[in-house]
N, C-alpha and C positions, 0 to 999 in steps of 0.2 A: 551541595544540598540537592540539586536536581538529580544527580546520579543516585543518591541515597533514596530519593523518592521513587525512582524507577525500579531500583533493586527491590525495595520493600513491596511494591505492587506486584512484581513478578512472583515473589514468594507467597504473597497473600492469595494469589490466584492459581496456586498449584504448580507453578513453574520453578525452574532452577536457573539461576544466573550462571550461564555457561562461561561468559567472559565479559570483561570491560573492553569495549571496542571503540576506538576513536573517542568521540565525546558522548558515547552512549553505552548501552549494554546489549548483549545477545541473550535472550531467554530461551529455554528449552522445555518443551512439554513432551511427555511420553518416554522419557529416560531420565534417570536410571529406573524409575518405577513405570511399568507398562501402563498405557492409557489408550483407550479407544480413540481413533483418529478424529471422530466427530467431537469428542469431549476435549481433545487437545485444541482443536480449532476454536471451540466455544470459549474455553478458558483463556486462550491467548487473546481472543477478541474482547472478552470482559476486562482483561488486563489493560488493553489499549484504551478502552473507554475510561477506565479508572485513572490511568496516568494522565490522559488528556484533561480530565476534570481537575485532578490535583495540581497539574502544572498551571492551569489558568488561575486557580485559587492562590497558588504560591506567588505567581507573578504580580498579582494584585497588591502584594505586600512589599514589592521591590520598587525602588526608585529608578534603577538603571534600565537600559533598553531590554525588553523581555526577550528571552531565548525562544526560538521556534522549535517546536516539538514535531518530529516526523518519525515514522516507523514503517515496518512492513511485516506481513505474516506469510509464511510459506510452509507448505506441507509436503513431506516426502521422507524417504529413507535416508538415514545417516549412520555412519560408523561412530558408535558412542562407547566411551570407556576411559579408563585412567591412563593418561599419557605419562610415560616415564615411570611406570609402576615399580620398576626394579631399583629405583634410586634409593640410596641409603638414607637420605634426608627427605622426609615427607614434604618439606616445603617446596621441593623441586617437582612434585607430582601435581597433576591437574586433571580433573574430569572434563573431558571435552567431546565435541561433536564435529565430525569432519565429513565432507562430501559435497556433491553438486547441489543438494538441497540447501545447505548452509550458504554456499556461494550465491545461490539464486536469491536467497533472502536479502543478502547484502546488496546485490544488484538491484533488486526491486526497490529497496529503500532509496537508492540514489536517484530514482526517477521522480520522487515526490516533488522536488523543486521545479522540474520541468512543467509539471501539471498543477503546481500550486496547491497540493492537497496534503492531508495529515497522514494518511495511512494507505499504502499500496499493498494489494493482495494478489497472490498467485492464483492461477486457474483452479487448481485442485482445492485450495482453501476456500475459494469463492463458492464452489459446489457444496462444500460442507456447511457453509454459513448462510446460504441463500434462503433457506426456509425460516430463518430467525432474524436476519439482519438485512438492511438495505445496502446493496452494492451497485456499482455502476461500471460497466465495461468501458474502458478508456481507449485502448489501443492494442496493437500487437507488437511485441518486442522480442528480440533474441535474448533469452535468459538462460544462462548456463549451457549455451550451445544449441538451444531449441527455441523456435519461434512459437510463442504462445500468447494468448490474451492476458492483459493485465487489468486489474480492477481497483477502483477506489472503494475503500471501506467507509461508505457515507455515514453510517451509524456512529462512527467514532466521534462525530461532532454533535451528537444529540439527535432528537426526533426531528423529522422533516415537517416543515410548515407546508401549508397548501400550495403556495407559489413555488417553493423549491421542489416539491413532489411533482408538480406539473412540468416544471422545467426539465427535470430528470427524464420524464417520459418523452418530451420533445427532443432532448439530446439523444435518447435511445433510437428514436425514429430517424434522426440524422445519421447515426452510425449505420443503420440498416441501408438507408439510401446511398451512402457513400460506398459501402461494401458491394452494392449492386450496380455501381457505376453511374448512378443518378446524381452526379456531382452538383448540378445546379439546384436540385431539390434539397440536397444536403446542406448547401450553402445557406439557403433560406431558413432551414430548420435550425441550424447552429446559430444563425443570426437571431432567430426568435428566442432560443434558450438564453443567449447572452443578453438580450434586452430584458428578459425576466430576471436574470441574475447577473447584473453588470460586472461583478468581480469574479465570475466563474472562469478560471483559467483554462480548464479542459475545453470549454466552448470556444475560447479564444484560439487555442491551439488548432482545433479542428476546423474552425472557420478560416484561419490562415492557410491551412493545408488545402481546403477546397479552392480558395482563390489562386493559390499557386498552381493547382492542377488545371483550373480553368484557363489561366494565363498560358500555361504550357500547351494546352490543347489549341488555343487561339494562335499561338506562334507556329505550331505544326501546320495548322490549316493555312495560314498565310504563306508559309514556306512552300507549300504545294502550289 
């Protein structure tokens, strides 16, 4: 039932279900019908919001332990076409998308659990969505052989309340401080964002990283 819900949402938002993968689906925008990249990203984002809403509604009707919905959006070039098009039996053919962009989308999705979020977004997609949706830069990771920033699609969980919006800004300042080497300042800022949103796992991850860095710096100083 969950798979059917996701597949329906992909179709309703202008996408193509490219394959059933693990316990989820891979949706494709921009092929086989061409679509502007900005429109691709917006429709994929709208699909994520719709699935998240429908999953919450569906789980309210279930007595068993609710499933956790996570996803990712990535933008880039892929090789798209009918695989095994020369097969005599059409059942053996499949329209698919191949390439680093697809691999990167799968890699991005795997990081959701680490940061406790719903939807991870690649850097190019974040640029395409930033004028319409709320996103939060979380970290830098090696994705499909390249180190790039990864983002949380904050709007997937609905509109921001005042406290959450303020906490996001404090987190952003913490990221800037950490990148500039002001680890002590970053520690205080991530601690503040966590006090504002006690269950915010990205703040927990970054606060722990600050403390590990400070402990390492102290050890090096003691060693000298």
